[in-house]
PDB file of N, CA, C and O in Angstrom:
ATOM      1  N   MET A   1     -20.547  -6.157 -22.500  1.00  0.00           N
ATOM      2  CA  MET A   1     -19.851  -6.379 -21.628  1.00  0.00           C
ATOM      3  C   MET A   1     -19.022  -8.029 -21.441  1.00  0.00           C
ATOM      4  O   MET A   1     -17.974  -8.359 -20.885  1.00  0.00           O
ATOM      5  N   ARG A   2     -20.048  -8.778 -22.180  1.00  0.00           N
ATOM      6  CA  ARG A   2     -19.060  -9.995 -22.112  1.00  0.00           C
ATOM      7  C   ARG A   2     -18.036 -10.204 -22.971  1.00  0.00           C
ATOM      8  O   ARG A   2     -17.220 -11.120 -22.860  1.00  0.00           O
ATOM      9  N   LEU A   3     -18.057  -9.167 -24.051  1.00  0.00           N
ATOM     10  CA  LEU A   3     -17.056  -9.312 -25.080  1.00  0.00           C
ATOM     11  C   LEU A   3     -15.660  -8.653 -24.131  1.00  0.00           C
ATOM     12  O   LEU A   3     -14.616  -9.111 -24.595  1.00  0.00           O
ATOM     13  N   LEU A   4     -15.483  -7.973 -23.274  1.00  0.00           N
ATOM     14  CA  LEU A   4     -14.509  -6.870 -22.640  1.00  0.00           C
ATOM     15  C   LEU A   4     -14.476  -7.670 -21.484  1.00  0.00           C
ATOM     16  O   LEU A   4     -13.274  -7.874 -21.315  1.00  0.00           O
ATOM     17  N   TYR A   5     -15.113  -8.257 -20.565  1.00  0.00           N
ATOM     18  CA  TYR A   5     -14.733  -9.104 -19.342  1.00  0.00           C
ATOM     19  C   TYR A   5     -15.304 -10.305 -19.200  1.00  0.00           C
ATOM     20  O   TYR A   5     -16.477 -10.445 -19.544  1.00  0.00           O
ATOM     21  N   ARG A   6     -14.565 -11.387 -18.664  1.00  0.00           N
ATOM     22  CA  ARG A   6     -14.861 -12.616 -18.361  1.00  0.00           C
ATOM     23  C   ARG A   6     -14.573 -13.039 -16.893  1.00  0.00           C
ATOM     24  O   ARG A   6     -13.433 -12.871 -16.462  1.00  0.00           O
ATOM     25  N   HIS A   7     -15.555 -13.589 -16.083  1.00  0.00           N
ATOM     26  CA  HIS A   7     -14.821 -14.481 -15.008  1.00  0.00           C
ATOM     27  C   HIS A   7     -14.269 -13.157 -14.244  1.00  0.00           C
ATOM     28  O   HIS A   7     -13.372 -13.218 -13.404  1.00  0.00           O
ATOM     29  N   TRP A   8     -14.910 -11.957 -14.634  1.00  0.00           N
ATOM     30  CA  TRP A   8     -14.326 -10.979 -13.322  1.00  0.00           C
ATOM     31  C   TRP A   8     -12.753 -10.342 -14.021  1.00  0.00           C
ATOM     32  O   TRP A   8     -12.009  -9.586 -13.396  1.00  0.00           O
ATOM     33  N   ARG A   9     -12.500 -10.825 -15.358  1.00  0.00           N
ATOM     34  CA  ARG A   9     -11.074 -10.568 -15.596  1.00  0.00           C
ATOM     35  C   ARG A   9     -11.384  -9.741 -17.199  1.00  0.00           C
ATOM     36  O   ARG A   9     -12.332 -10.140 -17.875  1.00  0.00           O
ATOM     37  N   THR A  10     -10.595  -8.706 -17.650  1.00  0.00           N
ATOM     38  CA  THR A  10     -10.576  -8.046 -18.727  1.00  0.00           C
ATOM     39  C   THR A  10     -10.108  -9.437 -20.049  1.00  0.00           C
ATOM     40  O   THR A  10      -9.111 -10.158 -20.006  1.00  0.00           O
ATOM     41  N   THR A  11     -11.021  -9.434 -20.927  1.00  0.00           N
ATOM     42  CA  THR A  11     -10.317 -10.307 -22.142  1.00  0.00           C
ATOM     43  C   THR A  11      -9.265  -9.449 -22.975  1.00  0.00           C
ATOM     44  O   THR A  11      -9.060  -8.258 -22.738  1.00  0.00           O
ATOM     45  N   ARG A  12      -8.603 -10.188 -23.995  1.00  0.00           N
ATOM     46  CA  ARG A  12      -7.773  -9.495 -24.794  1.00  0.00           C
ATOM     47  C   ARG A  12      -8.156  -8.215 -25.778  1.00  0.00           C
ATOM     48  O   ARG A  12      -7.469  -7.229 -26.045  1.00  0.00           O
ATOM     49  N   LEU A  13      -9.705  -8.626 -26.297  1.00  0.00           N
ATOM     50  CA  LEU A  13     -10.422  -7.206 -26.769  1.00  0.00           C
ATOM     51  C   LEU A  13     -10.533  -6.030 -25.954  1.00  0.00           C
ATOM     52  O   LEU A  13     -10.397  -4.873 -26.353  1.00  0.00           O
ATOM     53  N   GLY A  14     -10.832  -6.465 -24.596  1.00  0.00           N
ATOM     54  CA  GLY A  14     -10.807  -5.551 -23.554  1.00  0.00           C
ATOM     55  C   GLY A  14      -9.786  -4.886 -23.133  1.00  0.00           C
ATOM     56  O   GLY A  14      -9.892  -3.705 -22.804  1.00  0.00           O
ATOM     57  N   ARG A  15      -8.495  -5.638 -23.075  1.00  0.00           N
ATOM     58  CA  ARG A  15      -7.343  -5.078 -22.728  1.00  0.00           C
ATOM     59  C   ARG A  15      -6.622  -3.957 -23.846  1.00  0.00           C
ATOM     60  O   ARG A  15      -5.992  -2.938 -23.566  1.00  0.00           O
ATOM     61  N   ARG A  16      -6.940  -4.506 -25.166  1.00  0.00           N
ATOM     62  CA  ARG A  16      -6.700  -3.666 -26.051  1.00  0.00           C
ATOM     63  C   ARG A  16      -7.635  -2.595 -26.128  1.00  0.00           C
ATOM     64  O   ARG A  16      -7.109  -1.606 -26.638  1.00  0.00           O
ATOM     65  N   LEU A  17      -8.846  -2.421 -25.805  1.00  0.00           N
ATOM     66  CA  LEU A  17      -9.586  -1.133 -26.000  1.00  0.00           C
ATOM     67  C   LEU A  17      -9.236  -0.299 -24.676  1.00  0.00           C
ATOM     68  O   LEU A  17      -9.552   0.889 -24.625  1.00  0.00           O
ATOM     69  N   ASN A  18      -8.654  -0.855 -23.721  1.00  0.00           N
ATOM     70  CA  ASN A  18      -8.376  -0.070 -22.369  1.00  0.00           C
ATOM     71  C   ASN A  18      -7.118   0.693 -22.726  1.00  0.00           C
ATOM     72  O   ASN A  18      -6.990   1.888 -22.458  1.00  0.00           O
ATOM     73  N   ARG A  19      -6.070  -0.127 -23.420  1.00  0.00           N
ATOM     74  CA  ARG A  19      -5.085   0.553 -23.423  1.00  0.00           C
ATOM     75  C   ARG A  19      -5.067   1.557 -24.680  1.00  0.00           C
ATOM     76  O   ARG A  19      -4.085   2.287 -24.821  1.00  0.00           O
ATOM     77  N   PHE A  20      -6.234   1.613 -25.681  1.00  0.00           N
ATOM     78  CA  PHE A  20      -6.681   2.960 -26.891  1.00  0.00           C
ATOM     79  C   PHE A  20      -7.221   3.615 -25.847  1.00  0.00           C
ATOM     80  O   PHE A  20      -6.415   4.398 -25.345  1.00  0.00           O
ATOM     81  N   SER A  21      -8.462   3.591 -25.235  1.00  0.00           N
ATOM     82  CA  SER A  21      -8.883   4.419 -24.229  1.00  0.00           C
ATOM     83  C   SER A  21      -7.944   4.979 -23.383  1.00  0.00           C
ATOM     84  O   SER A  21      -7.925   6.209 -23.346  1.00  0.00           O
ATOM     85  N   GLY A  22      -7.138   4.351 -22.676  1.00  0.00           N
ATOM     86  CA  GLY A  22      -5.810   5.198 -21.683  1.00  0.00           C
ATOM     87  C   GLY A  22      -5.428   6.332 -22.686  1.00  0.00           C
ATOM     88  O   GLY A  22      -5.467   7.532 -22.413  1.00  0.00           O
ATOM     89  N   TRP A  23      -5.056   5.799 -23.872  1.00  0.00           N
ATOM     90  CA  TRP A  23      -4.195   7.034 -24.733  1.00  0.00           C
ATOM     91  C   TRP A  23      -5.145   7.928 -24.927  1.00  0.00           C
ATOM     92  O   TRP A  23      -4.783   9.080 -24.690  1.00  0.00           O
ATOM     93  N   TRP A  24      -6.553   7.757 -25.379  1.00  0.00           N
ATOM     94  CA  TRP A  24      -7.191   8.705 -25.872  1.00  0.00           C
ATOM     95  C   TRP A  24      -7.716   9.634 -24.678  1.00  0.00           C
ATOM     96  O   TRP A  24      -7.736  10.864 -24.735  1.00  0.00           O
ATOM     97  N   PHE A  25      -8.030   9.059 -23.865  1.00  0.00           N
ATOM     98  CA  PHE A  25      -8.684  10.123 -22.682  1.00  0.00           C
ATOM     99  C   PHE A  25      -7.455  10.729 -22.113  1.00  0.00           C
ATOM    100  O   PHE A  25      -7.451  11.954 -21.994  1.00  0.00           O
ATOM    101  N   GLY A  26      -6.204   9.919 -21.672  1.00  0.00           N
ATOM    102  CA  GLY A  26      -5.135  10.859 -21.154  1.00  0.00           C
ATOM    103  C   GLY A  26      -4.739  12.297 -21.774  1.00  0.00           C
ATOM    104  O   GLY A  26      -4.211  13.287 -21.269  1.00  0.00           O
ATOM    105  N   LEU A  27      -5.268  11.971 -23.243  1.00  0.00           N
ATOM    106  CA  LEU A  27      -4.633  13.201 -23.942  1.00  0.00           C
ATOM    107  C   LEU A  27      -5.879  14.278 -23.939  1.00  0.00           C
ATOM    108  O   LEU A  27      -5.782  15.265 -24.669  1.00  0.00           O
ATOM    109  N   GLY A  28      -7.383  14.040 -22.887  1.00  0.00           N
ATOM    110  CA  GLY A  28      -8.224  15.095 -22.526  1.00  0.00           C
ATOM    111  C   GLY A  28      -8.916  15.259 -23.703  1.00  0.00           C
ATOM    112  O   GLY A  28      -9.247  16.399 -24.029  1.00  0.00           O
ATOM    113  N   LEU A  29      -9.216  14.230 -24.462  1.00  0.00           N
ATOM    114  CA  LEU A  29      -9.993  14.139 -25.568  1.00  0.00           C
ATOM    115  C   LEU A  29     -11.569  13.790 -24.913  1.00  0.00           C
ATOM    116  O   LEU A  29     -11.715  13.425 -23.746  1.00  0.00           O
ATOM    117  N   PRO A  30     -12.574  13.950 -25.771  1.00  0.00           N
ATOM    118  CA  PRO A  30     -13.651  13.774 -25.210  1.00  0.00           C
ATOM    119  C   PRO A  30     -14.086  12.327 -25.393  1.00  0.00           C
ATOM    120  O   PRO A  30     -13.542  11.620 -26.241  1.00  0.00           O
ATOM    121  N   PRO A  31     -15.306  11.767 -24.408  1.00  0.00           N
ATOM    122  CA  PRO A  31     -15.660  12.454 -23.934  1.00  0.00           C
ATOM    123  C   PRO A  31     -15.264  12.505 -22.573  1.00  0.00           C
ATOM    124  O   PRO A  31     -14.703  11.543 -22.049  1.00  0.00           O
ATOM    125  N   ARG A  32     -15.594  13.899 -21.759  1.00  0.00           N
ATOM    126  CA  ARG A  32     -15.369  14.546 -20.746  1.00  0.00           C
ATOM    127  C   ARG A  32     -15.283  13.559 -19.374  1.00  0.00           C
ATOM    128  O   ARG A  32     -14.483  13.570 -18.438  1.00  0.00           O
ATOM    129  N   PHE A  33     -16.636  12.566 -19.705  1.00  0.00           N
ATOM    130  CA  PHE A  33     -16.683  11.891 -18.233  1.00  0.00           C
ATOM    131  C   PHE A  33     -15.980  10.789 -18.167  1.00  0.00           C
ATOM    132  O   PHE A  33     -16.417   9.830 -17.531  1.00  0.00           O
ATOM    133  N   GLN A  34     -14.788  10.739 -18.806  1.00  0.00           N
ATOM    134  CA  GLN A  34     -13.975   9.585 -18.694  1.00  0.00           C
ATOM    135  C   GLN A  34     -12.493  10.282 -18.462  1.00  0.00           C
ATOM    136  O   GLN A  34     -12.091  11.376 -18.859  1.00  0.00           O
ATOM    137  N   ALA A  35     -11.985   9.515 -17.871  1.00  0.00           N
ATOM    138  CA  ALA A  35     -10.334   9.907 -17.644  1.00  0.00           C
ATOM    139  C   ALA A  35      -9.251   8.698 -17.316  1.00  0.00           C
ATOM    140  O   ALA A  35      -9.669   7.540 -17.319  1.00  0.00           O
ATOM    141  N   VAL A  36      -7.944   8.953 -17.051  1.00  0.00           N
ATOM    142  CA  VAL A  36      -7.345   7.784 -17.024  1.00  0.00           C
ATOM    143  C   VAL A  36      -7.064   8.122 -15.408  1.00  0.00           C
ATOM    144  O   VAL A  36      -7.296   9.268 -15.024  1.00  0.00           O
ATOM    145  N   LEU A  37      -6.643   7.279 -14.611  1.00  0.00           N
ATOM    146  CA  LEU A  37      -6.433   7.206 -13.642  1.00  0.00           C
ATOM    147  C   LEU A  37      -4.742   6.277 -13.302  1.00  0.00           C
ATOM    148  O   LEU A  37      -4.412   5.236 -13.870  1.00  0.00           O
ATOM    149  N   GLU A  38      -4.262   6.709 -12.694  1.00  0.00           N
ATOM    150  CA  GLU A  38      -2.521   6.524 -12.707  1.00  0.00           C
ATOM    151  C   GLU A  38      -2.113   6.044 -11.184  1.00  0.00           C
ATOM    152  O   GLU A  38      -2.042   6.849 -10.256  1.00  0.00           O
ATOM    153  N   VAL A  39      -1.843   4.586 -11.033  1.00  0.00           N
ATOM    154  CA  VAL A  39      -1.540   4.439  -9.719  1.00  0.00           C
ATOM    155  C   VAL A  39      -0.449   3.192  -9.469  1.00  0.00           C
ATOM    156  O   VAL A  39      -0.306   2.155 -10.117  1.00  0.00           O
ATOM    157  N   ARG A  40       0.123   3.579  -8.528  1.00  0.00           N
ATOM    158  CA  ARG A  40       1.258   2.713  -8.326  1.00  0.00           C
ATOM    159  C   ARG A  40       0.682   1.234  -8.207  1.00  0.00           C
ATOM    160  O   ARG A  40      -0.323   1.200  -7.496  1.00  0.00           O
ATOM    161  N   GLY A  41       1.097  -0.089  -8.765  1.00  0.00           N
ATOM    162  CA  GLY A  41       0.642  -1.373  -8.367  1.00  0.00           C
ATOM    163  C   GLY A  41       1.030  -1.399  -7.011  1.00  0.00           C
ATOM    164  O   GLY A  41       1.869  -0.690  -6.455  1.00  0.00           O
ATOM    165  N   ARG A  42       0.079  -2.612  -6.375  1.00  0.00           N
ATOM    166  CA  ARG A  42       0.192  -2.908  -4.691  1.00  0.00           C
ATOM    167  C   ARG A  42       1.295  -4.018  -4.912  1.00  0.00           C
ATOM    168  O   ARG A  42       2.119  -4.176  -4.011  1.00  0.00           O
ATOM    169  N   GLU A  43       1.363  -4.746  -5.974  1.00  0.00           N
ATOM    170  CA  GLU A  43       2.595  -5.815  -5.643  1.00  0.00           C
ATOM    171  C   GLU A  43       3.490  -5.626  -6.770  1.00  0.00           C
ATOM    172  O   GLU A  43       4.601  -6.050  -6.451  1.00  0.00           O
ATOM    173  N   SER A  44       3.476  -5.143  -8.020  1.00  0.00           N
ATOM    174  CA  SER A  44       4.722  -4.734  -8.553  1.00  0.00           C
ATOM    175  C   SER A  44       5.563  -3.331  -8.380  1.00  0.00           C
ATOM    176  O   SER A  44       6.766  -3.152  -8.569  1.00  0.00           O
ATOM    177  N   GLY A  45       4.561  -2.391  -7.962  1.00  0.00           N
ATOM    178  CA  GLY A  45       5.032  -1.035  -7.703  1.00  0.00           C
ATOM    179  C   GLY A  45       5.439  -0.082  -8.773  1.00  0.00           C
ATOM    180  O   GLY A  45       5.946   1.037  -8.705  1.00  0.00           O
ATOM    181  N   ARG A  46       5.011  -0.974  -9.981  1.00  0.00           N
ATOM    182  CA  ARG A  46       4.971   0.145 -11.461  1.00  0.00           C
ATOM    183  C   ARG A  46       3.464   0.498 -11.563  1.00  0.00           C
ATOM    184  O   ARG A  46       2.355   0.013 -11.339  1.00  0.00           O
ATOM    185  N   ARG A  47       4.045   1.591 -12.017  1.00  0.00           N
ATOM    186  CA  ARG A  47       3.022   2.871 -12.584  1.00  0.00           C
ATOM    187  C   ARG A  47       1.731   1.882 -13.444  1.00  0.00           C
ATOM    188  O   ARG A  47       1.936   1.071 -14.348  1.00  0.00           O
ATOM    189  N   ARG A  48       0.584   2.207 -12.913  1.00  0.00           N
ATOM    190  CA  ARG A  48      -0.629   1.333 -13.718  1.00  0.00           C
ATOM    191  C   ARG A  48      -1.590   2.374 -14.085  1.00  0.00           C
ATOM    192  O   ARG A  48      -2.000   3.194 -13.263  1.00  0.00           O
ATOM    193  N   SER A  49      -1.962   2.349 -15.349  1.00  0.00           N
ATOM    194  CA  SER A  49      -2.770   3.483 -15.992  1.00  0.00           C
ATOM    195  C   SER A  49      -4.035   2.738 -16.293  1.00  0.00           C
ATOM    196  O   SER A  49      -4.015   1.702 -16.957  1.00  0.00           O
ATOM    197  N   ASN A  50      -5.380   3.374 -15.701  1.00  0.00           N
ATOM    198  CA  ASN A  50      -6.564   2.651 -16.147  1.00  0.00           C
ATOM    199  C   ASN A  50      -7.517   3.620 -16.563  1.00  0.00           C
ATOM    200  O   ASN A  50      -7.525   4.718 -16.005  1.00  0.00           O
ATOM    201  N   PRO A  51      -8.485   3.300 -17.658  1.00  0.00           N
ATOM    202  CA  PRO A  51      -9.554   4.179 -17.925  1.00  0.00           C
ATOM    203  C   PRO A  51     -10.326   4.221 -16.673  1.00  0.00           C
ATOM    204  O   PRO A  51     -10.187   3.251 -15.929  1.00  0.00           O
ATOM    205  N   VAL A  52     -11.105   5.156 -16.310  1.00  0.00           N
ATOM    206  CA  VAL A  52     -11.987   5.248 -15.848  1.00  0.00           C
ATOM    207  C   VAL A  52     -13.213   5.977 -16.005  1.00  0.00           C
ATOM    208  O   VAL A  52     -13.238   6.736 -16.974  1.00  0.00           O
ATOM    209  N   VAL A  53     -14.370   5.919 -15.184  1.00  0.00           N
ATOM    210  CA  VAL A  53     -15.639   6.674 -15.623  1.00  0.00           C
ATOM    211  C   VAL A  53     -15.687   7.581 -14.448  1.00  0.00           C
ATOM    212  O   VAL A  53     -15.449   7.277 -13.279  1.00  0.00           O
ATOM    213  N   ILE A  54     -16.103   8.998 -15.030  1.00  0.00           N
ATOM    214  CA  ILE A  54     -16.038   9.943 -13.630  1.00  0.00           C
ATOM    215  C   ILE A  54     -17.423  10.273 -13.659  1.00  0.00           C
ATOM    216  O   ILE A  54     -17.707  11.093 -14.532  1.00  0.00           O
ATOM    217  N   ALA A  55     -18.493   9.813 -12.859  1.00  0.00           N
ATOM    218  CA  ALA A  55     -20.229  10.088 -12.341  1.00  0.00           C
ATOM    219  C   ALA A  55     -20.020  11.302 -11.649  1.00  0.00           C
ATOM    220  O   ALA A  55     -19.084  11.504 -10.875  1.00  0.00           O
ATOM    221  N   THR A  56     -21.040  12.225 -11.986  1.00  0.00           N
ATOM    222  CA  THR A  56     -21.268  13.198 -11.298  1.00  0.00           C
ATOM    223  C   THR A  56     -22.571  13.095 -10.642  1.00  0.00           C
ATOM    224  O   THR A  56     -23.548  12.975 -11.381  1.00  0.00           O
ATOM    225  N   VAL A  57     -22.767  13.125  -9.241  1.00  0.00           N
ATOM    226  CA  VAL A  57     -24.198  13.225  -8.150  1.00  0.00           C
ATOM    227  C   VAL A  57     -24.374  14.327  -7.301  1.00  0.00           C
ATOM    228  O   VAL A  57     -23.756  14.508  -6.252  1.00  0.00           O
ATOM    229  N   ASP A  58     -25.062  14.915  -7.687  1.00  0.00           N
ATOM    230  CA  ASP A  58     -25.485  16.089  -6.661  1.00  0.00           C
ATOM    231  C   ASP A  58     -24.008  17.002  -6.535  1.00  0.00           C
ATOM    232  O   ASP A  58     -23.575  17.336  -5.432  1.00  0.00           O
ATOM    233  N   GLY A  59     -23.247  17.381  -7.939  1.00  0.00           N
ATOM    234  CA  GLY A  59     -22.474  18.274  -7.994  1.00  0.00           C
ATOM    235  C   GLY A  59     -21.260  17.714  -7.586  1.00  0.00           C
ATOM    236  O   GLY A  59     -20.260  18.417  -7.732  1.00  0.00           O
ATOM    237  N   LYS A  60     -21.099  16.286  -6.971  1.00  0.00           N
ATOM    238  CA  LYS A  60     -19.842  15.337  -6.695  1.00  0.00           C
ATOM    239  C   LYS A  60     -19.470  14.862  -7.639  1.00  0.00           C
ATOM    240  O   LYS A  60     -20.282  14.764  -8.560  1.00  0.00           O
ATOM    241  N   ARG A  61     -18.122  14.370  -7.833  1.00  0.00           N
ATOM    242  CA  ARG A  61     -17.663  13.474  -8.683  1.00  0.00           C
ATOM    243  C   ARG A  61     -17.064  12.442  -8.153  1.00  0.00           C
ATOM    244  O   ARG A  61     -16.209  12.493  -7.270  1.00  0.00           O
ATOM    245  N   TYR A  62     -17.615  11.199  -8.823  1.00  0.00           N
ATOM    246  CA  TYR A  62     -16.973  10.101  -8.160  1.00  0.00           C
ATOM    247  C   TYR A  62     -16.429   9.133  -8.894  1.00  0.00           C
ATOM    248  O   TYR A  62     -16.855   9.289 -10.039  1.00  0.00           O
ATOM    249  N   LEU A  63     -15.651   8.135  -8.841  1.00  0.00           N
ATOM    250  CA  LEU A  63     -14.989   7.440  -9.624  1.00  0.00           C
ATOM    251  C   LEU A  63     -15.793   6.220  -9.849  1.00  0.00           C
ATOM    252  O   LEU A  63     -16.394   5.760  -8.878  1.00  0.00           O
ATOM    253  N   VAL A  64     -15.907   5.508 -11.241  1.00  0.00           N
ATOM    254  CA  VAL A  64     -16.898   4.094 -11.243  1.00  0.00           C
ATOM    255  C   VAL A  64     -16.017   2.927 -11.524  1.00  0.00           C
ATOM    256  O   VAL A  64     -15.021   3.020 -12.242  1.00  0.00           O
ATOM    257  N   SER A  65     -16.388   1.859 -10.964  1.00  0.00           N
ATOM    258  CA  SER A  65     -15.778   0.599 -11.240  1.00  0.00           C
ATOM    259  C   SER A  65     -16.547  -0.346 -11.651  1.00  0.00           C
ATOM    260  O   SER A  65     -17.326  -0.947 -10.912  1.00  0.00           O
ATOM    261  N   MET A  66     -16.394  -0.574 -12.919  1.00  0.00           N
ATOM    262  CA  MET A  66     -17.167  -1.408 -13.629  1.00  0.00           C
ATOM    263  C   MET A  66     -17.302  -3.228 -12.894  1.00  0.00           C
ATOM    264  O   MET A  66     -18.194  -4.070 -12.992  1.00  0.00           O
ATOM    265  N   LEU A  67     -16.230  -3.235 -12.327  1.00  0.00           N
ATOM    266  CA  LEU A  67     -16.016  -4.578 -11.893  1.00  0.00           C
ATOM    267  C   LEU A  67     -16.274  -4.481 -10.111  1.00  0.00           C
ATOM    268  O   LEU A  67     -15.895  -5.307  -9.281  1.00  0.00           O
ATOM    269  N   GLY A  68     -16.861  -3.498  -9.920  1.00  0.00           N
ATOM    270  CA  GLY A  68     -16.997  -3.282  -8.305  1.00  0.00           C
ATOM    271  C   GLY A  68     -15.768  -3.029  -7.475  1.00  0.00           C
ATOM    272  O   GLY A  68     -14.782  -2.479  -7.966  1.00  0.00           O
ATOM    273  N   PRO A  69     -15.818  -3.431  -6.194  1.00  0.00           N
ATOM    274  CA  PRO A  69     -14.898  -2.993  -5.165  1.00  0.00           C
ATOM    275  C   PRO A  69     -13.595  -4.145  -5.372  1.00  0.00           C
ATOM    276  O   PRO A  69     -12.486  -4.107  -4.838  1.00  0.00           O
ATOM    277  N   GLY A  70     -13.952  -4.814  -6.002  1.00  0.00           N
ATOM    278  CA  GLY A  70     -12.645  -6.480  -5.906  1.00  0.00           C
ATOM    279  C   GLY A  70     -11.985  -5.911  -7.460  1.00  0.00           C
ATOM    280  O   GLY A  70     -11.166  -6.676  -7.971  1.00  0.00           O
ATOM    281  N   SER A  71     -12.235  -4.895  -8.056  1.00  0.00           N
ATOM    282  CA  SER A  71     -11.433  -4.552  -9.534  1.00  0.00           C
ATOM    283  C   SER A  71     -10.051  -4.199  -8.833  1.00  0.00           C
ATOM    284  O   SER A  71      -9.945  -3.666  -7.729  1.00  0.00           O
ATOM    285  N   ASP A  72      -8.837  -4.655  -9.806  1.00  0.00           N
ATOM    286  CA  ASP A  72      -7.685  -4.384  -9.339  1.00  0.00           C
ATOM    287  C   ASP A  72      -6.976  -2.877  -8.980  1.00  0.00           C
ATOM    288  O   ASP A  72      -6.011  -2.743  -8.228  1.00  0.00           O
ATOM    289  N   TRP A  73      -7.710  -1.724  -9.724  1.00  0.00           N
ATOM    290  CA  TRP A  73      -7.212  -0.511  -9.778  1.00  0.00           C
ATOM    291  C   TRP A  73      -7.991   0.244  -8.496  1.00  0.00           C
ATOM    292  O   TRP A  73      -7.548   1.321  -8.095  1.00  0.00           O
ATOM    293  N   VAL A  74      -9.012  -0.283  -7.954  1.00  0.00           N
ATOM    294  CA  VAL A  74      -9.445  -0.154  -6.638  1.00  0.00           C
ATOM    295  C   VAL A  74      -8.547  -0.498  -5.618  1.00  0.00           C
ATOM    296  O   VAL A  74      -8.192   0.231  -4.692  1.00  0.00           O
ATOM    297  N   LYS A  75      -8.169  -1.756  -5.862  1.00  0.00           N
ATOM    298  CA  LYS A  75      -7.317  -2.482  -4.628  1.00  0.00           C
ATOM    299  C   LYS A  75      -5.880  -1.569  -4.768  1.00  0.00           C
ATOM    300  O   LYS A  75      -5.213  -1.453  -3.740  1.00  0.00           O
ATOM    301  N   ASN A  76      -5.424  -0.965  -5.932  1.00  0.00           N
ATOM    302  CA  ASN A  76      -4.150  -0.259  -5.678  1.00  0.00           C
ATOM    303  C   ASN A  76      -4.254   0.919  -5.124  1.00  0.00           C
ATOM    304  O   ASN A  76      -3.432   1.454  -4.379  1.00  0.00           O
ATOM    305  N   VAL A  77      -5.563   1.453  -5.593  1.00  0.00           N
ATOM    306  CA  VAL A  77      -5.694   2.767  -5.192  1.00  0.00           C
ATOM    307  C   VAL A  77      -5.624   2.438  -3.578  1.00  0.00           C
ATOM    308  O   VAL A  77      -4.618   2.841  -2.994  1.00  0.00           O
ATOM    309  N   GLU A  78      -6.617   1.740  -2.824  1.00  0.00           N
ATOM    310  CA  GLU A  78      -6.715   1.520  -1.688  1.00  0.00           C
ATOM    311  C   GLU A  78      -5.109   1.327  -1.145  1.00  0.00           C
ATOM    312  O   GLU A  78      -4.664   2.225  -0.431  1.00  0.00           O
ATOM    313  N   ALA A  79      -4.382   0.363  -1.420  1.00  0.00           N
ATOM    314  CA  ALA A  79      -2.981   0.234  -1.080  1.00  0.00           C
ATOM    315  C   ALA A  79      -1.992   1.251  -1.158  1.00  0.00           C
ATOM    316  O   ALA A  79      -0.947   1.260  -0.507  1.00  0.00           O
ATOM    317  N   ALA A  80      -2.324   2.024  -1.899  1.00  0.00           N
ATOM    318  CA  ALA A  80      -1.311   3.485  -2.170  1.00  0.00           C
ATOM    319  C   ALA A  80      -2.223   4.453  -1.177  1.00  0.00           C
ATOM    320  O   ALA A  80      -1.767   5.594  -1.101  1.00  0.00           O
ATOM    321  N   ARG A  81      -3.251   4.248  -0.514  1.00  0.00           N
ATOM    322  CA  ARG A  81      -3.736   4.960   0.448  1.00  0.00           C
ATOM    323  C   ARG A  81      -4.284   6.267  -0.356  1.00  0.00           C
ATOM    324  O   ARG A  81      -4.188   7.358   0.207  1.00  0.00           O
ATOM    325  N   GLY A  82      -4.925   6.178  -1.817  1.00  0.00           N
ATOM    326  CA  GLY A  82      -5.343   7.056  -2.429  1.00  0.00           C
ATOM    327  C   GLY A  82      -4.174   8.020  -3.033  1.00  0.00           C
ATOM    328  O   GLY A  82      -4.404   9.166  -3.420  1.00  0.00           O
ATOM    329  N   ASP A  83      -3.168   7.538  -3.055  1.00  0.00           N
ATOM    330  CA  ASP A  83      -1.998   8.746  -3.728  1.00  0.00           C
ATOM    331  C   ASP A  83      -2.097   7.931  -5.248  1.00  0.00           C
ATOM    332  O   ASP A  83      -1.480   6.936  -5.631  1.00  0.00           O
ATOM    333  N   ALA A  84      -3.042   8.699  -5.887  1.00  0.00           N
ATOM    334  CA  ALA A  84      -2.966   8.537  -7.339  1.00  0.00           C
ATOM    335  C   ALA A  84      -3.349   9.908  -8.210  1.00  0.00           C
ATOM    336  O   ALA A  84      -3.698  10.952  -7.660  1.00  0.00           O
ATOM    337  N   VAL A  85      -3.226   9.736  -9.707  1.00  0.00           N
ATOM    338  CA  VAL A  85      -3.421  10.695 -10.275  1.00  0.00           C
ATOM    339  C   VAL A  85      -4.414  10.592 -11.622  1.00  0.00           C
ATOM    340  O   VAL A  85      -4.368   9.742 -12.511  1.00  0.00           O
ATOM    341  N   ILE A  86      -5.293  11.691 -11.492  1.00  0.00           N
ATOM    342  CA  ILE A  86      -6.226  11.515 -12.759  1.00  0.00           C
ATOM    343  C   ILE A  86      -5.955  12.424 -13.770  1.00  0.00           C
ATOM    344  O   ILE A  86      -5.881  13.647 -13.649  1.00  0.00           O
ATOM    345  N   ARG A  87      -5.830  11.852 -14.639  1.00  0.00           N
ATOM    346  CA  ARG A  87      -5.930  12.807 -16.143  1.00  0.00           C
ATOM    347  C   ARG A  87      -6.770  12.968 -16.941  1.00  0.00           C
ATOM    348  O   ARG A  87      -6.569  13.699 -17.910  1.00  0.00           O
TER     349      ARG A  87
END
């Protein structure tokens, strides 16, 4: 975890891994519990893609943020009022 995130920010290695993961999961390749979330940035307005984990609890599916509710993608989804695409 420390290699990928420091001070609640992604490291250079983490950004590269996220780019690769986004490409891989966007193609629908395994593992199936991971996906790519596409949402419009709350400040830039540009489309952002983030790899996410889908957790299943009691038959319901949830997106999991490793960095908690302060994560940028969570803030973007909240600003977009849930208008996002999961691939």
